[in-house]
Steps between C-alpha positions, in 0.01 A plus 500: 500500500744605770844637431801309631534750786131472591518120490805505726321726749186285491705190579672681789164604645354150466806355671471749789130423538574127515763551768267714711205266463712200590643654817208692653291380791162601635442490873157383611590565863808633671638146527363335185644603164453318171704528181302610195602184315370235558310558827285801411445375148374171645259690728347675202 
């Protein structure tokens, strides 16, 4: 079981990961970029 401090840190990390994942894009070409969600997920 995690301590309160460890649980707080875990939640912070998960929140940061969610923000990054939700805002990142991958460029297939110089002029064509897709967001990770939902476009790249749909391609998979």
